[in-house]
C-alpha positions in Angstrom: -8.3 5.5 6.1 -6.8 4.0 2.9 -10.1 2.4 2.2 -11.3 5.9 1.1 -8.5 6.5 -1.3 -10.6 5.3 -4.2 -13.3 8.0 -3.6 -11.0 11.0 -2.8 -11.4 13.7 -5.4 -8.4 15.2 -7.0 -6.7 17.7 -4.6 -3.3 19.0 -3.4 -3.6 18.1 0.3 -4.8 14.5 0.7 -3.8 11.3 -1.1 -0.8 10.4 -3.2 0.5 13.8 -3.8 3.0 14.0 -6.6 3.1 16.5 -9.4 2.2 13.9 -12.0 -0.8 12.6 -10.0 -2.5 16.0 -10.4 -3.7 14.9 -13.8 -7.2 13.5 -13.6 -6.6 10.2 -15.3 -3.3 9.5 -13.5 -5.0 10.4 -10.1 -7.6 7.7 -10.2 -5.6 4.5 -10.9 -2.9 4.8 -8.2 -5.5 5.8 -5.6 -7.6 2.8 -6.4 -4.5 0.6 -6.0 -3.6 2.5 -2.8 -7.0 1.5 -1.4 -6.3 -2.2 -1.8 -2.6 -2.0 -0.7 -3.5 0.1 2.4 -6.0 -2.4 3.6 -3.6 -5.3 3.0 -0.8 -3.4 4.8 -3.1 -2.7 7.7 -4.0 -6.4 8.0 -0.3 -7.5 7.8 0.5 -4.9 10.5 -2.2 -6.1 12.8 -1.1 -9.8 12.4 2.5 -8.9 12.9 1.7 -6.9 16.0 -0.1 -9.9 17.5 2.8 -12.1 16.6 5.2 -9.6 18.2 3.2 -9.6 21.4 2.9 -13.3 21.6 6.4 -14.2 20.7 8.0 -11.1 22.4 10.1 -10.6 19.3 10.9 -7.2 17.8 11.3 -8.9 14.4 7.6 -9.1 13.8 7.0 -5.5 14.8 9.7 -4.3 12.4 8.4 -6.6 9.7 4.9 -5.1 10.1 6.1 -1.5 10.0 8.3 -2.1 6.9 5.5 -3.9 5.2 3.1 -1.0 6.0 5.4 1.6 4.6 5.9 -0.4 1.4 2.2 -1.2 0.9 0.9 2.2 1.7 3.7 4.5 0.4 6.0 2.9 -2.1 3.8 0.6 -4.2 1.1 3.2 -5.1 3.8 5.9 -5.8 5.8 3.5 -8.0 2.6 2.5 -9.8 1.7 6.2 -10.3 5.0 6.8 -12.1 4.6 3.7 -14.3 0.9 4.6 -15.1 2.0 8.1 -16.0 4.5 6.7 -18.4 1.9 4.5 -20.0 -0.7 7.2 -20.1 1.7 9.8 -21.7 2.5 7.3 -24.6 -1.1 7.0 -25.6 
């Protein structure tokens, strides 16, 4: 699903929904980054799930979930804040 973040049009219901991302220029960059980080987070989660199954260790499952949350949620939101700061200075 995160692979479609780059083509989502600006809205209030789907995507990285923060008040500052409702600006058209600030909307595009974090969503493009969210596309890449979401796919990377999904791949890491799949690999860690396989490792958790084969090693019977909960560490890999926890690692995969924490990585997914960071890649999908935290990194694009943090980037949107920084991009907004850069965009407002220009």
